[in-house]
TORSEDREN-117530 format. One record per atom (N, C-alpha, C, O, CB): residue number from 1; residue in one letter; atom name; x, y, z. Coordinates in steps of 0.1 Angstrom, whole numbers, plus 2048, in hexadecimal, padded with zeros to 3 digits. Glycine has a CB too. Layout:
<atoms>
  seq  type  atom  east  north   up
  NUM     A    CA     X      Y    Z
...
</atoms>
This chain:
<atoms>
  seq  type  atom  east  north   up
    1     M     N   57B    9CB  CBB
    1     M    CA   56D    9C6  CBA
    1     M     C   565    9D0  CB2
    1     M     O   567    9DC  CB3
    1     M    CB   567    9C5  CC9
    2     P     N   55D    9CC  CA8
    2     P    CA   556    9D5  C9F
    2     P     C   54B    9DC  CA7
    2     P     O   545    9D7  CB1
    2     P    CB   550    9CD  C94
    3     A     N   548    9E8  CA2
    3     A    CA   53D    9F0  CA9
    3     A     C   52F    9EA  CA5
    3     A     O   52E    9E3  C9B
    3     A    CB   53E    9FF  CA4
    4     N     N   526    9ED  CAD
    4     N    CA   518    9E8  CAA
    4     N     C   513    9EF  C9E
    4     N     O   517    9FA  C9B
    4     N    CB   50F    9EC  CB6
    5     I     N   50B    9E8  C96
    5     I    CA   506    9EE  C8A
    5     I     C   4F6    9F0  C8B
    5     I     O   4F0    9F6  C83
    5     I    CB   509    9E6  C7E
    6     R     N   4F1    9EA  C96
    6     R    CA   4E2    9EC  C98
    6     R     C   4E0    9F4  CA5
    6     R     O   4E6    9F1  CAF
    6     R    CB   4DB    9DE  C98
    7     Y     N   4D7    9FD  CA4
    7     Y    CA   4D3    A06  CAF
    7     Y     C   4C4    A07  CB0
    7     Y     O   4BD    A07  CA6
    7     Y    CB   4DA    A14  CAE
    8     R     N   4BF    A08  CBC
    8     R    CA   4B1    A0A  CBE
    8     R     C   4AF    A18  CC3
    8     R     O   4B6    A1E  CCB
    8     R    CB   4AC    A00  CC9
    9     K     N   4A4    A1E  CBD
    9     K    CA   4A1    A2C  CC1
    9     K     C   49C    A2C  CD0
    9     K     O   493    A24  CD3
    9     K    CB   496    A32  CB8
   10     K     N   4A1    A35  CD8
   10     K    CA   49C    A36  CE6
   10     K     C   48E    A3B  CE6
   10     K     O   48A    A43  CDE
   10     K    CB   4A5    A40  CEE
   11     P     N   486    A36  CEF
   11     P    CA   478    A3B  CF0
   11     P     C   478    A49  CF5
   11     P     O   47F    A4D  CFE
   11     P    CB   470    A32  CFA
   12     V     N   470    A51  CEE
   12     V    CA   46E    A5F  CF1
   12     V     C   45F    A62  CF2
   12     V     O   458    A5E  CE9
   12     V    CB   476    A68  CE6
   13     V     N   45C    A6A  CFC
   13     V    CA   44E    A6E  CFD
   13     V     C   44D    A7C  CF8
   13     V     O   455    A85  CFC
   13     V    CB   449    A6D  D0C
   14     V     N   443    A7F  CEF
   14     V    CA   441    A8C  CE9
   14     V     C   433    A90  CEB
   14     V     O   42A    A88  CED
   14     V    CB   445    A8C  CDA
   15     E     N   430    A9D  CEB
   15     E    CA   423    AA2  CEA
   15     E     C   41F    AA4  CDC
   15     E     O   427    AA8  CD4
   15     E    CB   422    AB0  CF2
   16     A     N   412    AA0  CD9
   16     A    CA   40E    AA1  CCB
   16     A     C   3FF    AA5  CCA
   16     A     O   3F7    AA0  CD2
   16     A    CB   410    A94  CC3
   17     I     N   3FB    AAE  CC1
   17     I    CA   3EE    AB1  CBE
   17     I     C   3EC    AB0  CAF
   17     I     O   3F4    AB5  CA7
   17     I    CB   3EB    AC0  CC3
   18     Q     N   3E1    AAA  CAB
   18     Q    CA   3DE    AA9  C9D
   18     Q     C   3D7    AB5  C97
   18     Q     O   3CD    ABA  C9D
   18     Q    CB   3D5    A9C  C9A
   19     F     N   3DD    ABB  C8D
   19     F    CA   3D8    AC7  C86
   19     F     C   3CC    AC4  C7D
   19     F     O   3CD    ABB  C75
   19     F    CB   3E3    ACE  C7E
   20     T     N   3C1    ACA  C7F
   20     T    CA   3B5    AC7  C77
   20     T     C   3B3    AD0  C6B
   20     T     O   3AB    ACE  C62
   20     T    CB   3A9    AC9  C7F
   21     G     N   3BC    ADA  C69
   21     G    CA   3BB    AE3  C5E
   21     G     C   3B2    AEF  C61
   21     G     O   3B1    AF8  C58
   21     G    CB   3B6    ADC  C52
   22     S     N   3AD    AF0  C6D
   22     S    CA   3A4    AFB  C70
   22     S     C   3AB    B06  C78
   22     S     O   3B6    B04  C7E
   22     S    CB   398    AF6  C78
   23     M     N   3A5    B12  C78
   23     M    CA   3AB    B1C  C81
   23     M     C   3AA    B19  C90
   23     M     O   3B3    B1C  C97
   23     M    CB   3A3    B2A  C7E
   24     A     N   39F    B12  C94
   24     A    CA   39E    B0D  CA2
   24     A     C   3A9    B04  CA5
   24     A     O   3AE    B04  CB1
   24     A    CB   390    B06  CA4
   25     S     N   3AD    AFB  C9C
   25     S    CA   3B8    AF2  C9F
   25     S     C   3C5    AFA  CA0
   25     S     O   3CD    AF7  CA9
   25     S    CB   3BA    AE8  C93
   26     K     N   3C7    B04  C98
   26     K    CA   3D3    B0C  C99
   26     K     C   3D4    B13  CA7
   26     K     O   3DE    B13  CAD
   26     K    CB   3D3    B17  C8E
   27     V     N   3C9    B18  CAB
   27     V    CA   3C8    B1F  CB8
   27     V     C   3CB    B15  CC3
   27     V     O   3D2    B19  CCD
   27     V    CB   3BA    B26  CBA
   28     E     N   3C5    B09  CC3
   28     E    CA   3C8    AFF  CCD
   28     E     C   3D7    AFB  CCD
   28     E     O   3DC    AFA  CD8
   28     E    CB   3C0    AF2  CCA
   29     I     N   3DD    AFA  CC2
   29     I    CA   3EB    AF6  CC2
   29     I     C   3F4    B01  CC7
   29     I     O   3FD    AFF  CCF
   29     I    CB   3F0    AF3  CB3
   30     E     N   3F0    B0E  CC3
   30     E    CA   3F8    B19  CC8
   30     E     C   3F7    B1A  CD8
   30     E     O   401    B1D  CDE
   30     E    CB   3F3    B26  CC2
   31     A     N   3EB    B18  CDD
   31     A    CA   3E9    B19  CEB
   31     A     C   3F1    B0E  CF3
   31     A     O   3F7    B11  CFD
   31     A    CB   3DA    B18  CEF
   32     E     N   3F0    B02  CED
   32     E    CA   3F7    AF7  CF4
   32     E     C   407    AF9  CF3
   32     E     O   40D    AF6  CFD
   32     E    CB   3F4    AEA  CED
   33     Y     N   40C    AFD  CE8
   33     Y    CA   41A    AFF  CE7
   33     Y     C   420    B0D  CEA
   33     Y     O   42C    B0F  CE9
   33     Y    CB   41E    AFB  CD9
   34     E     N   416    B16  CED
   34     E    CA   41A    B24  CF0
   34     E     C   423    B2A  CE6
   34     E     O   42D    B30  CE9
   34     E    CB   421    B24  CFE
   35     R     N   41E    B29  CD9
   35     R    CA   425    B2F  CCE
   35     R     C   41A    B33  CC4
   35     R     O   40F    B2F  CC4
   35     R    CB   42F    B24  CC7
   36     V     N   41F    B3C  CBB
   36     V    CA   416    B41  CB1
   36     V     C   41B    B3C  CA3
   36     V     O   426    B3D  CA0
   36     V    CB   415    B51  CB1
   37     F     N   411    B36  C9B
   37     F    CA   415    B31  C8E
   37     F     C   40D    B38  C83
   37     F     O   402    B3D  C86
   37     F    CB   412    B22  C8E
   38     N     N   412    B39  C77
   38     N    CA   40B    B3E  C6C
   38     N     C   401    B34  C67
   38     N     O   403    B28  C69
   38     N    CB   414    B43  C61
   39     F     N   3F6    B39  C62
   39     F    CA   3EB    B30  C5C
   39     F     C   3E8    B35  C4E
   39     F     O   3E3    B40  C4D
   39     F    CB   3DE    B30  C66
   40     Q     N   3EB    B2D  C44
   40     Q    CA   3E9    B31  C36
   40     Q     C   3E2    B26  C2F
   40     Q     O   3E7    B1A  C2E
   40     Q    CB   3F7    B34  C30
   41     D     N   3D7    B29  C29
   41     D    CA   3D0    B1F  C20
   41     D     C   3CD    B12  C27
   41     D     O   3CF    B07  C21
   41     D    CB   3D8    B1D  C13
   42     G     N   3C9    B12  C34
   42     G    CA   3C6    B06  C3B
   42     G     C   3D3    AFE  C40
   42     G     O   3D1    AF3  C44
   42     G    CB   3BE    AFE  C33
   43     K     N   3DE    B04  C3F
   43     K    CA   3EB    AFE  C43
   43     K     C   3F1    B06  C4E
   43     K     O   3F0    B12  C4F
   43     K    CB   3F5    AFC  C37
   44     L     N   3F8    AFF  C57
   44     L    CA   3FF    B05  C62
   44     L     C   40E    B06  C5E
   44     L     O   414    AFC  C5A
   44     L    CB   3FD    AFD  C6F
   45     V     N   414    B12  C5F
   45     V    CA   422    B14  C5C
   45     V     C   429    B15  C69
   45     V     O   427    B1D  C72
   45     V    CB   424    B21  C54
   46     I     N   433    B0B  C6B
   46     I    CA   43A    B0A  C77
   46     I     C   449    B0D  C75
   46     I     O   450    B06  C6E
   46     I    CB   438    AFB  C7D
   47     P     N   44E    B18  C7C
   47     P    CA   45C    B1B  C7B
   47     P     C   464    B11  C83
   47     P     O   461    B0E  C8E
   47     P    CB   45F    B29  C7F
   48     T     N   46F    B0B  C7C
   48     T    CA   478    B02  C83
   48     T     C   486    B07  C81
   48     T     O   488    B10  C79
   48     T    CB   476    AF3  C7E
   49     L     N   490    B00  C87
   49     L    CA   49E    B03  C85
   49     L     C   4A2    B01  C76
   49     L     O   4AB    B07  C71
   49     L    CB   4A7    AFC  C8E
   50     E     N   49B    AF7  C70
   50     E    CA   49E    AF4  C62
   50     E     C   496    AFD  C58
   50     E     O   498    AFB  C4C
   50     E    CB   49B    AE5  C5F
   51     G     N   48E    B06  C5D
   51     G    CA   486    B0E  C54
   51     G     C   477    B0C  C57
   51     G     O   474    B03  C5F
   51     G    CB   489    B0C  C45
   52     D     N   46E    B12  C4F
   52     D    CA   460    B11  C51
   52     D     C   45B    B03  C4C
   52     D     O   45F    AFF  C41
   52     D    CB   458    B1C  C4A
   53     L     N   453    AFC  C54
   53     L    CA   44D    AF0  C4F
   53     L     C   43E    AF2  C4F
   53     L     O   439    AF9  C57
   53     L    CB   451    AE4  C58
   54     T     N   437    AEC  C46
   54     T    CA   429    AED  C44
   54     T     C   422    AE1  C49
   54     T     O   425    AD6  C45
   54     T    CB   425    AF1  C36
   55     A     N   417    AE3  C51
   55     A    CA   40F    AD8  C56
   55     A     C   402    AD8  C4E
   55     A     O   3FB    AE2  C4E
   55     A    CB   40D    AD8  C65
   56     D     N   3FE    ACD  C48
   56     D    CA   3F2    ACB  C41
   56     D     C   3E7    AC5  C4B
   56     D     O   3EB    AC1  C56
   56     D    CB   3F3    AC2  C35
   57     R     N   3DB    AC6  C47
   57     R    CA   3D0    AC0  C4F
   57     R     C   3D3    AB1  C51
   57     R     O   3D7    AAA  C48
   57     R    CB   3C2    AC1  C47
   58     G     N   3D2    AAD  C5E
   58     G    CA   3D5    A9F  C62
   58     G     C   3E3    A9D  C67
   58     G     O   3E6    A93  C6E
   58     G    CB   3D3    A96  C57
   59     D     N   3EC    AA6  C65
   59     D    CA   3FA    AA5  C6A
   59     D     C   3FA    AA7  C79
   59     D     O   3F1    AAD  C7F
   59     D    CB   403    AAF  C63
   60     W     N   403    AA0  C7F
   60     W    CA   405    AA2  C8E
   60     W     C   410    AAC  C91
   60     W     O   41A    AAD  C8A
   60     W    CB   409    A94  C95
   61     I     N   40D    AB5  C9A
   61     I    CA   416    ABF  C9E
   61     I     C   41C    ABB  CAC
   61     I     O   415    AB9  CB6
   61     I    CB   40F    ACD  CA0
   62     I     N   429    AB9  CAB
   62     I    CA   431    AB3  CB7
   62     I     C   43A    ABD  CBD
   62     I     O   440    AC5  CB7
   62     I    CB   439    AA7  CB2
   63     R     N   43A    ABC  CCB
   63     R    CA   444    AC3  CD2
   63     R     C   44E    AB9  CD7
   63     R     O   44A    AB0  CDF
   63     R    CB   43E    ACC  CDE
   64     G     N   45A    AB9  CD3
   64     G    CA   465    AB0  CD6
   64     G     C   46A    AB2  CE4
   64     G     O   466    ABB  CEB
   64     G    CB   470    AB0  CCC
   65     T     N   474    AAA  CE8
   65     T    CA   47A    AAA  CF5
   65     T     C   482    AB7  CF8
   65     T     O   483    ABB  D04
   65     T    CB   483    A9F  CF7
   66     A     N   486    ABE  CED
   66     A    CA   48E    ACB  CEF
   66     A     C   485    AD7  CED
   66     A     O   48A    AE2  CED
   66     A    CB   49A    ACB  CE6
   67     G     N   477    AD5  CEC
   67     G    CA   46E    AE0  CEB
   67     G     C   46C    AE3  CDC
   67     G     O   464    AEC  CDA
   67     G    CB   473    AEB  CF2
   68     E     N   472    ADD  CD3
   68     E    CA   470    AE0  CC5
   68     E     C   462    ADB  CC0
   68     E     O   45D    AD1  CC5
   68     E    CB   47B    AD9  CBC
   69     V     N   45C    AE3  CB7
   69     V    CA   44F    AE0  CB2
   69     V     C   450    ADD  CA3
   69     V     O   456    AE5  C9C
   69     V    CB   445    AEB  CB5
   70     Y     N   44A    AD2  C9E
   70     Y    CA   44B    ACF  C90
   70     Y     C   43F    AC6  C8C
   70     Y     O   43A    ABF  C94
   70     Y    CB   459    AC8  C8D
   71     P     N   43C    AC6  C7F
   71     P    CA   431    ABD  C7A
   71     P     C   436    AB0  C76
   71     P     O   441    AAE  C72
   71     P    CB   42A    AC4  C6E
   72     V     N   42D    AA6  C78
   72     V    CA   430    A98  C73
   72     V     C   424    A93  C6C
   72     V     O   419    A94  C71
   72     V    CB   434    A8F  C80
   73     K     N   426    A8D  C60
   73     K    CA   41B    A87  C58
   73     K     C   415    A7C  C60
   73     K     O   41C    A75  C67
   73     K    CB   420    A82  C4B
   74     P     N   407    A7A  C5F
   74     P    CA   400    A70  C67
   74     P     C   405    A62  C65
   74     P     O   406    A5A  C6F
   74     P    CB   3F2    A71  C64
   75     E     N   409    A5E  C59
   75     E    CA   40E    A51  C57
   75     E     C   41B    A4E  C5D
   75     E     O   41E    A43  C61
   75     E    CB   40F    A4E  C48
   76     I     N   423    A58  C5E
   76     I    CA   430    A57  C65
   76     I     C   42E    A57  C74
   76     I     O   434    A4F  C7C
   76     I    CB   43A    A62  C61
   77     F     N   425    A60  C79
   77     F    CA   422    A61  C87
   77     F     C   41E    A54  C8D
   77     F     O   422    A4F  C97
   77     F    CB   418    A6C  C8A
   78     L     N   414    A4D  C86
   78     L    CA   40F    A40  C8B
   78     L     C   419    A35  C8B
   78     L     O   417    A2B  C92
   78     L    CB   403    A3D  C82
   79     T     N   423    A36  C83
   79     T    CA   42D    A2B  C83
   79     T     C   438    A2D  C8E
   79     T     O   43E    A24  C92
   79     T    CB   434    A2A  C76
   80     I     N   439    A3A  C93
   80     I    CA   443    A3D  C9D
   80     I     C   43E    A3E  CAB
   80     I     O   444    A3A  CB5
   80     I    CB   44A    A4A  C99
   81     Y     N   432    A44  CAC
   81     Y    CA   42C    A47  CB9
   81     Y     C   420    A3F  CBD
   81     Y     O   418    A3B  CB4
   81     Y    CB   429    A56  CBA
   82     E     N   41E    A3D  CCA
   82     E    CA   412    A37  CCF
   82     E     C   40E    A3E  CDB
   82     E     O   416    A44  CE2
   82     E    CB   414    A27  CD1
   83     P     N   401    A3E  CDF
   83     P    CA   3FD    A45  CEB
   83     P     C   404    A40  CF8
   83     P     O   407    A34  CF9
   83     P    CB   3EE    A43  CED
   84     E     N   407    A48  D01
   84     E    CA   40F    A45  D0D
   84     E     C   405    A3F  D17
   84     E     O   409    A3B  D22
   84     E    CB   416    A50  D13
</atoms>
């Protein structure tokens, strides 16, 4: 019997905060996720296992199911996630 070729992504609930590009937004994200991030030229620099990722104003900062934190562009975020 052939293997399935179509798979559906399992629903996952994540925590997310939208980054506004301000220092206040940086402080809010750090407090929520209990981590410290660099802030350079209005961008948030987030260390990940794949290296540093930069969040621009409007990007969503997500904490995944394993505790990992990473940025997601707003247009991608809105196609994948909805409020719980």
